[in-house]
GUMIVEX-419409 format. One record per residue (C-alpha): residue number from 1; residue in three letters; x, z negated, y negated. Coordinates in nm, 2 decimals. Layout:
N
NODE;NUM;ala;X;Z;Y
...
end
This chain:
297
NODE;1;met;10.23;7.03;-17.66
NODE;2;leu;10.56;6.87;-17.69
NODE;3;leu;10.45;6.63;-17.94
NODE;4;lys;10.16;6.53;-17.71
NODE;5;asn;10.40;6.48;-17.42
NODE;6;leu;10.61;6.27;-17.64
NODE;7;val;10.34;6.05;-17.74
NODE;8;val;10.22;5.98;-17.38
NODE;9;arg;10.57;5.89;-17.30
NODE;10;cys;10.57;5.64;-17.58
NODE;11;ile;10.27;5.48;-17.48
NODE;12;leu;10.40;5.45;-17.10
NODE;13;leu;10.71;5.30;-17.21
NODE;14;lys;10.54;5.07;-17.44
NODE;15;gln;10.32;4.97;-17.15
NODE;16;tyr;10.62;4.93;-16.93
NODE;17;leu;10.78;4.70;-17.16
NODE;18;ile;10.48;4.49;-17.22
NODE;19;asp;10.43;4.46;-16.82
NODE;20;phe;10.80;4.38;-16.79
NODE;21;cys;10.79;4.11;-17.06
NODE;22;thr;10.51;3.98;-16.92
NODE;23;glu;10.64;3.95;-16.59
NODE;24;leu;10.97;3.79;-16.71
NODE;25;phe;10.78;3.55;-16.92
NODE;26;ser;10.59;3.47;-16.63
NODE;27;ser;10.87;3.41;-16.40
NODE;28;ile;11.06;3.19;-16.65
NODE;29;leu;10.74;2.97;-16.69
NODE;30;asp;10.72;2.94;-16.29
NODE;31;tyr;11.09;2.85;-16.28
NODE;32;leu;11.06;2.59;-16.55
NODE;33;lys;10.77;2.43;-16.39
NODE;34;asp;10.95;2.41;-16.06
NODE;35;thr;11.24;2.26;-16.23
NODE;36;val;11.03;2.01;-16.42
NODE;37;glu;10.86;1.91;-16.11
NODE;38;his;11.18;1.85;-15.93
NODE;39;leu;11.33;1.65;-16.19
NODE;40;ile;11.02;1.43;-16.21
NODE;41;ile;11.04;1.39;-15.82
NODE;42;ala;11.41;1.31;-15.84
NODE;43;gly;11.36;1.07;-16.14
NODE;44;leu;11.10;0.88;-15.94
NODE;45;ile;11.29;0.87;-15.63
NODE;46;tyr;11.60;0.72;-15.86
NODE;47;leu;11.38;0.47;-16.01
NODE;48;leu;11.22;0.36;-15.68
NODE;49;thr;11.60;0.32;-15.55
NODE;50;cys;11.70;0.12;-15.85
NODE;51;ile;11.37;-0.11;-15.79
NODE;52;val;11.46;-0.15;-15.42
NODE;53;leu;11.82;-0.23;-15.50
NODE;54;tyr;11.71;-0.49;-15.75
NODE;55;trp;11.48;-0.66;-15.49
NODE;56;cys;11.76;-0.65;-15.22
NODE;57;ile;12.02;-0.80;-15.50
NODE;58;lys;11.81;-1.05;-15.66
NODE;59;val;11.51;-1.15;-15.44
NODE;60;phe;11.63;-1.08;-15.08
NODE;61;gly;12.02;-1.15;-15.15
NODE;62;ile;12.11;-0.88;-14.90
NODE;63;ile;12.35;-0.72;-15.16
NODE;64;asn;12.60;-0.91;-15.36
NODE;65;phe;12.60;-0.77;-15.70
NODE;66;asn;12.78;-1.03;-15.92
NODE;67;arg;13.14;-1.03;-15.91
NODE;68;glu;13.35;-1.27;-16.13
NODE;69;pro;13.71;-1.26;-16.24
NODE;70;arg;13.94;-1.47;-16.05
NODE;71;asn;14.04;-1.84;-16.19
NODE;72;ser;13.74;-1.86;-16.44
NODE;73;lys;13.74;-2.21;-16.50
NODE;74;arg;13.73;-2.25;-16.88
NODE;75;ile;13.57;-1.94;-17.04
NODE;76;leu;13.59;-1.87;-17.41
NODE;77;phe;13.35;-1.60;-17.54
NODE;78;val;13.43;-1.46;-17.87
NODE;79;ile;13.15;-1.32;-18.08
NODE;80;ala;13.12;-1.19;-18.42
NODE;81;his;12.77;-1.32;-18.52
NODE;82;pro;12.51;-1.60;-18.41
NODE;83;asp;12.27;-1.39;-18.17
NODE;84;asp;12.55;-1.18;-18.01
NODE;85;glu;12.59;-1.44;-17.73
NODE;86;cys;12.21;-1.35;-17.65
NODE;87;met;12.19;-0.98;-17.72
NODE;88;phe;12.50;-0.88;-17.54
NODE;89;phe;12.66;-1.15;-17.32
NODE;90;gly;12.35;-1.33;-17.20
NODE;91;pro;12.39;-1.24;-16.81
NODE;92;thr;12.77;-1.33;-16.80
NODE;93;ile;12.70;-1.66;-16.99
NODE;94;leu;12.42;-1.76;-16.76
NODE;95;tyr;12.63;-1.70;-16.46
NODE;96;phe;12.93;-1.91;-16.57
NODE;97;thr;12.71;-2.20;-16.72
NODE;98;lys;12.53;-2.23;-16.38
NODE;99;lys;12.86;-2.29;-16.20
NODE;100;glu;12.95;-2.65;-16.17
NODE;101;asp;13.32;-2.61;-16.19
NODE;102;cys;13.30;-2.38;-16.52
NODE;103;thr;13.31;-2.49;-16.87
NODE;104;val;13.19;-2.24;-17.13
NODE;105;tyr;13.29;-2.22;-17.50
NODE;106;ile;13.16;-2.02;-17.79
NODE;107;leu;13.35;-1.91;-18.06
NODE;108;cys;13.15;-1.73;-18.34
NODE;109;leu;13.38;-1.58;-18.60
NODE;110;ser;13.11;-1.56;-18.87
NODE;111;thr;12.79;-1.73;-18.98
NODE;112;gly;12.61;-1.42;-19.03
NODE;113;arg;12.54;-1.54;-19.38
NODE;114;asn;12.40;-1.20;-19.48
NODE;115;tyr;12.09;-1.27;-19.73
NODE;116;gly;12.19;-1.63;-19.77
NODE;117;met;12.12;-1.73;-19.42
NODE;118;gly;12.43;-1.88;-19.31
NODE;119;ser;12.32;-2.22;-19.25
NODE;120;thr;11.98;-2.12;-19.08
NODE;121;arg;12.18;-1.89;-18.85
NODE;122;lys;12.42;-2.15;-18.76
NODE;123;lys;12.12;-2.37;-18.66
NODE;124;glu;11.96;-2.09;-18.46
NODE;125;leu;12.30;-2.04;-18.27
NODE;126;tyr;12.29;-2.41;-18.16
NODE;127;lys;11.91;-2.38;-18.04
NODE;128;ala;11.98;-2.06;-17.84
NODE;129;cys;12.34;-2.17;-17.67
NODE;130;asn;12.13;-2.50;-17.58
NODE;131;glu;11.88;-2.27;-17.38
NODE;132;leu;12.18;-2.09;-17.21
NODE;133;gly;12.32;-2.43;-17.10
NODE;134;ile;12.61;-2.44;-17.34
NODE;135;leu;12.71;-2.79;-17.47
NODE;136;pro;12.70;-2.83;-17.86
NODE;137;gln;13.05;-2.97;-17.85
NODE;138;asn;13.15;-2.64;-17.71
NODE;139;ile;13.03;-2.42;-17.98
NODE;140;phe;13.25;-2.34;-18.28
NODE;141;ile;13.16;-2.14;-18.58
NODE;142;his;13.38;-2.02;-18.86
NODE;143;asn;13.30;-1.93;-19.21
NODE;144;his;13.60;-1.75;-19.34
NODE;145;thr;13.59;-1.56;-19.66
NODE;146;leu;13.79;-1.26;-19.51
NODE;147;leu;13.55;-1.22;-19.21
NODE;148;pro;13.22;-1.14;-19.38
NODE;149;asp;12.90;-1.03;-19.18
NODE;150;ala;12.91;-0.66;-19.27
NODE;151;met;12.90;-0.35;-19.06
NODE;152;asp;13.13;-0.14;-19.27
NODE;153;val;13.41;-0.43;-19.29
NODE;154;arg;13.70;-0.41;-19.05
NODE;155;trp;13.81;-0.80;-19.01
NODE;156;pro;14.18;-0.85;-19.07
NODE;157;thr;14.36;-0.86;-18.72
NODE;158;asp;14.62;-1.14;-18.80
NODE;159;val;14.32;-1.37;-18.91
NODE;160;ile;14.12;-1.33;-18.60
NODE;161;ser;14.44;-1.35;-18.38
NODE;162;asp;14.55;-1.67;-18.52
NODE;163;ile;14.20;-1.81;-18.50
NODE;164;val;14.15;-1.70;-18.12
NODE;165;leu;14.47;-1.79;-18.01
NODE;166;asn;14.44;-2.17;-18.17
NODE;167;tyr;14.13;-2.24;-17.93
NODE;168;ile;14.30;-2.06;-17.61
NODE;169;glu;14.57;-2.30;-17.64
NODE;170;arg;14.36;-2.58;-17.75
NODE;171;phe;14.13;-2.57;-17.45
NODE;172;ser;14.37;-2.41;-17.22
NODE;173;ile;14.13;-2.13;-17.17
NODE;174;thr;14.17;-1.93;-16.85
NODE;175;thr;13.92;-1.64;-16.91
NODE;176;leu;13.84;-1.48;-17.26
NODE;177;val;13.56;-1.25;-17.28
NODE;178;thr;13.47;-1.04;-17.60
NODE;179;phe;13.38;-0.69;-17.70
NODE;180;asp;13.56;-0.36;-17.60
NODE;181;arg;13.71;-0.12;-17.87
NODE;182;tyr;13.35;0.03;-17.94
NODE;183;gly;13.16;-0.32;-17.97
NODE;184;val;12.85;-0.20;-17.80
NODE;185;ser;12.70;-0.08;-18.12
NODE;186;leu;13.01;0.05;-18.30
NODE;187;his;12.97;-0.26;-18.55
NODE;188;asn;13.31;-0.29;-18.72
NODE;189;asn;13.31;-0.66;-18.69
NODE;190;his;13.29;-0.63;-18.31
NODE;191;cys;13.55;-0.38;-18.27
NODE;192;ser;13.76;-0.59;-18.50
NODE;193;ile;13.78;-0.87;-18.24
NODE;194;tyr;13.91;-0.63;-17.96
NODE;195;tyr;14.21;-0.51;-18.18
NODE;196;ala;14.28;-0.87;-18.27
NODE;197;val;14.30;-0.96;-17.90
NODE;198;ala;14.47;-0.65;-17.82
NODE;199;asn;14.73;-0.76;-18.07
NODE;200;leu;14.78;-1.09;-17.89
NODE;201;ile;14.84;-0.93;-17.58
NODE;202;leu;15.09;-0.68;-17.72
NODE;203;asp;15.27;-0.96;-17.86
NODE;204;his;15.28;-1.15;-17.56
NODE;205;lys;15.13;-1.45;-17.73
NODE;206;leu;14.85;-1.51;-17.49
NODE;207;pro;14.93;-1.79;-17.21
NODE;208;arg;15.02;-1.64;-16.85
NODE;209;gly;14.72;-1.79;-16.69
NODE;210;cys;14.46;-1.66;-16.95
NODE;211;gly;14.28;-1.33;-16.85
NODE;212;val;14.11;-1.12;-17.10
NODE;213;tyr;13.80;-0.92;-17.01
NODE;214;val;13.58;-0.70;-17.23
NODE;215;leu;13.20;-0.59;-17.23
NODE;216;asp;13.18;-0.23;-17.15
NODE;217;ser;13.02;-0.03;-17.41
NODE;218;thr;12.78;0.25;-17.28
NODE;219;asn;12.63;0.57;-17.40
NODE;220;ile;12.28;0.54;-17.58
NODE;221;ile;12.09;0.65;-17.24
NODE;222;arg;12.26;0.38;-17.02
NODE;223;lys;12.21;0.13;-17.29
NODE;224;tyr;11.83;0.14;-17.26
NODE;225;trp;11.81;0.24;-16.90
NODE;226;leu;11.74;-0.12;-16.78
NODE;227;leu;11.70;-0.14;-16.40
NODE;228;met;11.82;0.24;-16.38
NODE;229;asp;12.16;0.12;-16.47
NODE;230;ile;12.20;-0.08;-16.14
NODE;231;pro;12.35;0.19;-15.93
NODE;232;leu;12.62;0.32;-16.18
NODE;233;ser;12.72;-0.05;-16.30
NODE;234;phe;12.76;-0.13;-15.92
NODE;235;ile;12.97;0.17;-15.85
NODE;236;phe;13.18;0.22;-16.15
NODE;237;ser;13.23;-0.15;-16.26
NODE;238;arg;13.48;-0.40;-16.10
NODE;239;phe;13.34;-0.73;-16.27
NODE;240;arg;12.96;-0.72;-16.31
NODE;241;phe;12.66;-0.98;-16.36
NODE;242;met;12.29;-0.93;-16.33
NODE;243;val;12.01;-1.18;-16.40
NODE;244;asp;11.67;-1.24;-16.22
NODE;245;ile;11.36;-1.23;-16.37
NODE;246;ala;11.35;-1.58;-16.45
NODE;247;asp;11.70;-1.58;-16.62
NODE;248;arg;11.62;-1.26;-16.80
NODE;249;ser;11.32;-1.46;-16.94
NODE;250;leu;11.55;-1.74;-17.04
NODE;251;ile;11.77;-1.50;-17.22
NODE;252;his;11.47;-1.37;-17.40
NODE;253;lys;11.36;-1.74;-17.50
NODE;254;ala;11.72;-1.80;-17.62
NODE;255;met;11.71;-1.49;-17.84
NODE;256;lys;11.38;-1.59;-17.99
NODE;257;lys;11.57;-1.90;-18.13
NODE;258;his;11.73;-1.67;-18.37
NODE;259;ala;11.39;-1.63;-18.54
NODE;260;ser;11.54;-1.50;-18.86
NODE;261;gln;11.67;-1.20;-18.67
NODE;262;ile;11.37;-1.10;-18.47
NODE;263;lys;11.25;-0.79;-18.62
NODE;264;trp;11.05;-0.51;-18.43
NODE;265;phe;11.35;-0.31;-18.34
NODE;266;arg;11.51;-0.61;-18.18
NODE;267;cys;11.22;-0.68;-17.97
NODE;268;leu;11.22;-0.32;-17.83
NODE;269;tyr;11.61;-0.39;-17.78
NODE;270;met;11.51;-0.72;-17.60
NODE;271;tyr;11.26;-0.55;-17.34
NODE;272;phe;11.46;-0.22;-17.26
NODE;273;ser;11.83;-0.31;-17.31
NODE;274;arg;12.07;-0.31;-16.99
NODE;275;tyr;12.26;-0.59;-17.17
NODE;276;met;11.97;-0.82;-17.15
NODE;277;leu;11.98;-0.76;-16.76
NODE;278;ile;12.33;-0.65;-16.69
NODE;279;asn;12.68;-0.73;-16.81
NODE;280;thr;12.99;-0.51;-16.68
NODE;281;leu;13.33;-0.61;-16.78
NODE;282;gln;13.67;-0.46;-16.77
NODE;283;gln;14.01;-0.64;-16.76
NODE;284;met;14.24;-0.57;-17.05
NODE;285;asn;14.59;-0.47;-16.97
NODE;286;leu;14.89;-0.33;-17.17
NODE;287;val;14.85;0.03;-17.05
NODE;288;asp;14.48;0.07;-17.17
NODE;289;ile;14.56;-0.12;-17.50
NODE;290;glu;14.83;0.12;-17.58
NODE;291;leu;14.62;0.41;-17.47
NODE;292;asp;14.32;0.29;-17.69
NODE;293;leu;14.58;0.24;-17.99
NODE;294;glu;14.72;0.60;-17.96
NODE;295;ile;14.36;0.73;-17.96
NODE;296;glu;14.27;0.52;-18.26
NODE;297;asp;14.59;0.64;-18.44
end
């Protein structure tokens, strides 16, 4: 009799546990379903907000998104390779080339001669810059043995500093634009330029009237958010530039002049990256540089 009661209780306990687990699993599924629905709705609302913002900014002109640094008369863009000007700085370059009182210069520190394509890539850079409105006489390309196009090579700071300073003084540059310490893609060549320019600032070698601005590197989500990065860029960035549909197409056209570099992954980048639509800049100052160097150490 005792054994029979024990068996009955075990059966009841088993059934209770089954019912409990079933109810718990059902509750979790309902919760997850509601959460996903809310996230989808919130995402759609956010996307719609970004689209409306874009139309208000670029179509109707109700909101002024673009904000440039002061005294931007002679602007020098310092890049590492041919195609950097399109892939990363397109919106900023177009903004300044369309201003009548601005002169834009491009300083490219390598020919990107990987796979023996240095001559080809130089020609492609001139063609791309022509689409962006940069005069041929304002394009300067270096081919230095210590500045190879290689992702794993950190370029020597003193070599870059000397080259950059020479052009700043030669053309009385008022605004210098380059990469930040993360170089957008963590490319060592990109990052090297930041540290070279930082060195010029720390050594007080830059002319007093020359302001230095670096392109914000973002996380991987923001990097490919395209329109959805508009609110964050507007709120958190002091200096910002955004192109309309026509100018974005112009940047694509310029990028396609780099025919040797057009691969499937770069095509995806062209259509989804925020850098083909939005640029946000930060001004370099001594405090930020010293902090960055401490973190680097």
